[in-house]
N, C-alpha and C positions, 0 to 999 in steps of 0.2 A: 182462295188465298189464305183466309183465316184457318180453314181446315188443315192446309198443308203446314202452317206454322204450328198448330196444335199437335200434328203428327210428329214433327221434328222434336218438339218439347218432350213428347211421350218417349221418343227414342233415347233422348238424353237421360231422362229419369231411369229408364230401364238399364242403361249402361252403368249409371251410378250404382244401382242396386247390385248389379252383377259384379262390379269391379271392387267395391268397398270390402265385402267379405274376404275376397282374395287378397286385397292389399294388406288387411289386418293380419292375415295368416303368414305373411312372409317376413315379418319384421320383429319377431321375438317379443320384446317389450314394447315395441312401437310399431305403428303402421307405416306403409310407404307414403311418401309425402304427396299430398293431394295436388301440389303444384304440377307434378309430372304425371298425374293419373289420367287426366282428361284427354281423350282423343287418341289413346295408345292401345286400344283394344286388340289391334292386329298383332302387337308385340307382347301382349300380356303373358301368353303361354310360354315365352322364352325367358321370362324374368326369374333370376336366381333368388333363392332365400338369402337373407342378409349374411348368415354364417357361411354360406358357400361363396357369395360374392366377395365377402371381406373376411377371410378366415383369420382369426386372431390367435396369437400364441405369444409366449413370453419366455424369457430366460433370465435367471439370476446369475449374474457374472461374479459378484462378490458381495460382501456385506453392505456396500454402499452404492452398488450399480445394478440396475435392471434394464434389460432391453425388451421393449414391446415390439412385436412384428405383426404386420398385416400382409398376408398373401392375397393379392387383389386379382380377381378373374379378368380374363381378356374382355375388353370393352367397357370396363368399370373403372371408376377412380374415386379417391378420397380427397376431401378438402383439407388443405394445410391448416387453416385457422379454425377448424371445428374440433380439433383434438383437445380434450380436457383430461386432467389427471388429478385424483384426489385420494388421500389416505385418511381413513376414518379412525378416530379415537385412538391415537397413538402418539408417542413422543417423536416418531420418525416423521420428517417433513420432506417435501420435494424441494430440492435445491434448484435444479435446472433440468429442462428437457431439450435435448439436442436433436434436431431433424436434419436430414440431407436437403439439398436444394431440390425443389419440385419443378414442375413444368407450368409455365403460364398458359392459361386457357380462358377463352371468353365464354363464360357461362350465361345462358339466356335468362337465367333467374337471378343471378347474383353479380353479373358483370365480370370484370377481369379477376380471376382467382388463381392461386397457386395450388396445383393438384398433384396427386401421385398415381401412377399407373404401375401395374405388375406387382410391386411390393414396396414396403417402407419400413424402416426400422427407426424407432424412437429410443434414444439412450437417456434413461432416467437416472439422474444423480440424486442420491438420498442424503439428507442431512440427519445425523444421529447424535443424540446426547447419551444414549445407552449403547455401549459398544458390545454388549453380550447378544447372543443369538436370541431372536424373537420372531413372532408371526405377525404380519400386518395384513390389512385388507386394503387392496388397491382397486379403485374404480376408474375405468377409462371410458371416455365418451368420444364418439366419432360419427361422422356423416359422409355419405357418398352418393354417387349417382351411376346409372348406366348411361353410356354415351348415346345421345339423340333419343333418350327414352326417359324413364321416370327418375326421380330423385327420392332416396329413402329419407324417412324422418330420422332425427338423431338416435343413434344406437348406443347402448352401454353394456359393458361387461364388468363383473366384479369377481376378483380372484383372490385367493389366500396365498400369500407369499411367506415361506419359511426362510427368513434371512439368517445367514450364518453370522458369527461375530464379525465385527468390522475389520479385523485383521486376518480373516480367512477367505480363501477362494472357494466359491460354491462348486465349480466344476472346471475340469481341464480344458474345456473347449475354448479356443482362442478367438478373441475379437480385437478389433482395433482399440488402443488404449483411450480411456476417457480423459478429456482435458480437465484438470483440477488445478486449483490455485497453488502457488509455490508454498505458502504457509500451510495449506491443508496437506500437501504432500509431505512436508516436514513433520506435521503432527502424525501422519500415518507411520513415518519411520519410528517415532517414539512408541506407537502402539504395538510395534512388533516385539518390544521387550527384549531385544538382543543387546544386552548391556555393552559389550565391547564396541559394537558397531555404533551404538548411540553416542558413546563418549568420543570415539574418533571422529564421527561425523560432525558433531557440534564443536569439537576442538578445531576441525578444519573450517567450519563456518566462522569461528572466532578469528582465525588467521586472515581470512578474506575480509573481515570487517575491520581489521586493525588500522588500516590507513583510510577509512571513510572519514567524511567531514565530522562525524559525531565522536570519533575516537582520536583523531589526529591531534587535537589540542592538548591531549594529556601528555604528549611527548615533551613540549617545552616545560610543562609543569614538573615532570619528573626530572628533566634535565637540569632545571634551575635548582632543584634540591641537591643534585649531585654536584653542580657547579659550586654551590654554597659551601662545600666541604673544604675547598681550597687545596693547598698542597699536601695536606696530611691524609687525604683520602687514599685508601688502598682498594685494590680490585675486589677483595672479599667484602669490605665494607660497602662498596658500591653495589654489589650483588645483593647483600642483605637488605639494603634500603629499597632497592628496585623491587625485590620479591615482596617485601612488606607492603609497598604501595600497591602492587598488582593483586596480592591476596586480599587486601582491604577492598579494592575495587570489585574483585570477583565475588567476594562475600556479599557486598552491597547489591550487586546486580542479581545475585541469586535470591536474596531475601525479597528485594523489590519485585522480582519477577513472580515469585510464589504469591505474594500479596496480591498482585495484579490479576493472576490467573485464578486464585481461589476466591477472592472477594470482589473482583472486578474493580479494584481501586488502584489507580496509577500513582504510586508513591513518587515517581520521578516528576510527574506533572505537578504534584503538590509542592515540590521543592522549586517551583518556578515563580514563587511569590516575589514581588519586587524588593521587599526588604532583605530577603535572602540573597538575591542576585547582587544587590548593592553591596551587602556585606562581604560576599565572596570576591567581588571585584576589588573591594577595598583591601582585602588580604593580598591580592596580587600586586596592587599599587605599593603597598608597604614593603613587600618583598623586593619589588623592582627598585624602589628608593634605596633600600639597604645595599643593593648591588651597585648603585650609582655612587654610593658613599654620602648621600645627602644627610644622613643622621648626624654625622660628625661635623658637617660644614655649616648647617643652617638651623638646626633645632635648639631650643633652649636646653640647658644642661640637665634640668630634672627630667624632661620628657626624652632627651637624648639618651639618658642613662637606661630608661625602661625600654626604649626601642632597641638599643644596642643589646640589652639582655635578651629580648625576643630574637633579634638577629643572630646572636651567638647560639641560641638554642637550635635555630634552624641550621646553622653551620655545623653544630655539634651532631646533627643527624638523629634527633630524638625519634625512636622507633614509634612512639605513640603519636607524635606530631605527623610523621610520614603516613601512618595508618589513617589518621583523621583526614589528611589531604586526599588520600586515595578514596576514602568513603565519600567525601563531598564532591570529588571529581566525577564519580560514577552517577551521583544524583543530580548534579547541577550542570556539568559540562556536556554530558552525552545523553540527553533524554530522547533520542530518536528511536522509533520502532522499526526494526528490520525484519524480513521474512523469517529467519531462524528464531528470533525472539518471539514473534507473533505465533509461530508454529508451536513452540514449547508452551506458550500461555494458553493456546487453544486446547492443547492436550490436558493441561492442569485443570482448566475450567470444565472440561467434559468428564474427566475421569476422577478428579479430585486426588490424583496421585502426585502429591507434592514431592515425594521422595525422588522419583524418577525424573519428573520435570525439573526439580531443583538441581539434580545432578547434571542434566543436560545444559542448564543455564550456567552452572559453575564451569563445566568443560569449555563452553563457549567463551566465557569471560577469561579463562586462562589462555585460550588461544589468542584472544585479543591482547593479552598481556605479554605474550612471548616477545614481540618486537620491543615492547617497553623495557623488559628485563635486559634484552641484548644491548639496547642503546644505553641504558643506565649503567650496566656493568662495563661496557667498553669505554665509557667516559672516565671511569675510574682508572683505566689503563693508559688511555690516550690523552687525557687532559694535561695541558701544560702545567708544570709543577710550580713555577715561580716566574717573577719578572713581569714586564709590561704585557705579555701575552695574556696573563691571567685577568688583568683588568679589562682588556678588550673583550675576552670571552664573557666575563661577568656582565659587562655593559650590554653586549648583544642579547644575552638572555634577559636582561632587564627590559630591553625594548620589547622582546617577545611577550614578557609578562604584562606589560602595559597594553600591548595589542590584544592579549586574552581578556583583560579587564574591559576593553571597549567592546570586544566581540560579545561578551556576556551581557553588557548593558544594552546592546542593540536590540535585545528582546523586549525592552520596556521603553526605549527612546524612539522618537520620531526619526525617519530616515535622514532628514536634514541635519539634525543634531549629531547623529552617529557619523555622517560623512565629515562634519566639521571636526569632530574629535579625531578621526582618522587623518584628516588633513593636518591637524596640530602635531600629531605624533610624527608624521613623515617630515614635516618642516623642521621640528625640533631635532629629529635625528640627523637631518642634513646639516643643521648648524653644528651639532656635536662632531660631525665628520669633517668640519672645517671648510664647508662650502663657501662661506663669506670671507674667508681668510686668504691671503696671497701665499702661495707656496714658494718657498726658497728655490733658488736655482738648482741646488744640489739635493732636492727632496728625493727620498727613496721611492722605489716603485710602489710599495704599499701605500705610502702617503698619496701618491697620484691616483692609485686605485680608489682609495677612500674618498678623495675629492670628486672623482668622477661619479661614484655612487651617490655622493651627497647631492650633486647637481641633479641626478635623476630623481632622487627623493624630493628635492625642493620643487621641481617642475610638477611632479605627480601630486604633491601636496597642494599646490596652487590650483591644479585642475580639479582636485577634490573640492576646494573652496568654491570654485565656479560652479561645479555640479551641485553643491549644496544650495547655492543661491538660485539656481535655475530649476530646482525641483527634482533632480535625478535621485534615484533610489539605490543604485548599485555601485559600489566602489570600483568594480571592474569596468564599468561603463560610465565614468563620471560626466562625459559630455553628450550623453545620449539624447538630451533635450535640445541640443543645439544643432541646427542644420548647417550645411556648407556655406550658405549666404549669411550666416551670423544670426539669423532669427531663432527664436526659441520655439521648439515644437511643443504643441499642446497635447498631442496624443501619441501613444506608442501602441504597437501591435501586441495584444494580449487576449487571452481567452476571456470572453464576457460572462463571467460568473454572476449568477443571481445569489446575493447573500441571504442566508436563512439563519434562524436561531431557534433551536429547540425542536422537540418532537412534533408540536402542533403545526409549525410552519412547514416542516418536512412533509407531513401528511397532506397538507393543503397543496403543496407544489406537486406532489406525486399524482394527486387527483387531477390537477390541471394538466399534467403531462399525458395522462391516460385519455383525457378528453380530446387532446390534440393528436393522439396516436403517435407520440414520440418516445424514444428511449431516454433514459435519464443517466447522467453521470454526477456524482456528488463527491466533492473533495473535502477532506478534513484537514484543516490548516491550523497552525499555531505559530506565533511570533518566535517562541523559544525553540521551535523545531528547525534544526539546521537544514534538513533535507526538504522540509516544506518551502523554505525560502529559496532553496536552490531550484526546486520545481517551478516556483513563481518566476524566477529570472531566466530560466533556460527553456524548459519543456513547454510551459504555458505561454511563452513568448515566441514560440516557433510559428511562423506564418502558416505552414501546411497543417499543423495541428489546429490552429485557430480556425482555419477554413473548414476542416473536416468536422469539427465539433459543432458547427452551425446546424447540423442535422439533428442534434439532440438538445434536450434541456440540460444545461450545465449549472449545477448548484455548488455552492461552497459554504461551509460553516466554519467559523473562527472559534476554536476551542481554547484560545489563549487563556481566557479567565478560568477555565476548568470549573465552572459553577454548576449549580444543580441542573440547569437546562442542558448544558453540554454533557454532563454525566448521564442524564436520562436518555438523550439521543444516542450516545455511544453504546449504552447498555442495550437499547432496543435493537441496534444494528450489529451488536457483537463486535464493537471496535475496541481495541486495547488502548490505542492512542495514535496520534499523527506521526508521519503522514500515511493516510489510507484513502484509496480512491475506489468507490463502488459503482457498479453498473447495473441498470435495471432495464428490462425490455419494455415494449410499449404497453404491456398489460400490468406493469408495476411490479413484476416478479424480479427479484435480484438474480443476476447471473453470477453466482457465487464462485464459479470456476475462474472468473475474470477479475475477482477482487485483487487489488494491487496494493502492496504494503512496501513502504520505503521509496527511495529515489529511483526514477526511471529516466534515462536520457531521452532526448527527443526521437531519435530513430527507433529505439526499442518501444517507446510509448506509442509511436505512430502505428506500428504493426499491432500492438496490443489493442488499440481502439478500433482498428479495422475489423478485428475479430469480435470484439465485445459489442460493437454497435451493429454488426452484421453477423450474428452467431451462426447463421446457416452456412456461411462461407468456410467456417472452420471445420465443417464436417462434410464438405463436398466430396472429398476423396475417401470418406470412411467406407470400408468394405463391409458388406453385410455379414452377419454372424454365419459361421459355417455350419452350425447344427442347432436345431431347435427341438431335438428329440426329448 
């Protein structure tokens, strides 16, 4: 019995010595995996060398995209999670690697695995700070097996890639387009240096942005200036004032954008200091009171004289005063980051071409200003010239200016106080409309309409007061905390963000997420960012989105203070300003093509996160490259 055991042991040792030299010879830089080597001697003569089992090739699509391809022999497969890519000693980095969906396979050594048969294409998106042509060294690692036979040890290939400039195409061979973020696509438009196309494109972007929440408040500001002219205003004068306001706004956006792109300093964020917001709101309050006629009725004569002088200057349409108002409006009223703005800033930061980037920003700002010019100029033609109508119009714009003052102060006030201020405005407006007065029998239709609106304003104002008392945060949903039975709800549906502050906490949470094997989403929020607040109240309160994001680690950083920690984190991640939402895979690598800038409604955001948190699904239908010659 003992002799038989010794004979078997001898046979095993002989097999090892026979098999190991062969296995080292088939794997280029590494041997065949010992896990699959034992007991396979009958199949050893049929095992292919690694380069024949997994033939590697690549294709440079353009300056920012490379496709790596493996042609896999029949009966062999590659593991999805064993691919690794690295670029050595270069300013070029790997942004994202997109794979098609593989097949699930139960592997006797590794358990349930996703694998590829026949062939697989990996689309590599490159992040470049140098847009000129250059040569890089790419190293790819991979591992595979022969079905029901051996598994190869990890293999690697190193290739030299001669990348064209970022705005050139390397070859005419067609492949499916690579998904890139909207702001990166806009930055590519700038890199083409086709000046007429750039100007027209960004002018069109500005037109689309003209009525977004970050630009819309400028309409009552400009309109109040025009209304302040009274009956002496001509159409030509209204056009000059409107153009002055828009040019000042466009100039400010351009300079602020160049500063943000070149030096990474967000000038608009710097103007969200509480004392500046309070001062600008006070200007609106003073302008509103002048339209209500309060200076003449209630103020002491000395102060009344000074305020009347300021009011008359405003009514006189001082060009300098209008320009200052346009400058401050651009910095304080509309500090949101939109994809076109982000795209231009990315281009400036990468190329330091402030001239072209600034021209694009100026064209975008003028596109935003066209509706303002049209509204301001038409007011000079259609505005009532005299009589009671003028007082009604001035009063209406006075109410709008008070609303703007509250809207600006919302950035530094608690939600309860903000809702109380809105309630006060609606209730006082209803009083002005005569809600608490009895209408005479022969009252005109306009009087009755005014009283009806006043009743609505009064009811809504009371609802806002109740909402403020019960802890509601949204003026459009003042009773959200109250259930049908009258009890106060303590919780509302919302994405469960984990709040972080600064770069160190971000890195800690990313390591924790990698340990859990979960993807990560991080949201950059600020109280002074209108689109951020809108995302909070709509998109992040959507039940479907809340449920779907439970599969990921969701982080949020509040950059309202814009302090050194906020700036360090934004600089580390290449963020211009809020709103910005970034996605990372389970390995902690950012999926830059899914970076989201600006507001996204719930339905659009739902589709976005389905792809971002399951990036394989976005390339399921990707066709293989037609040629790899």
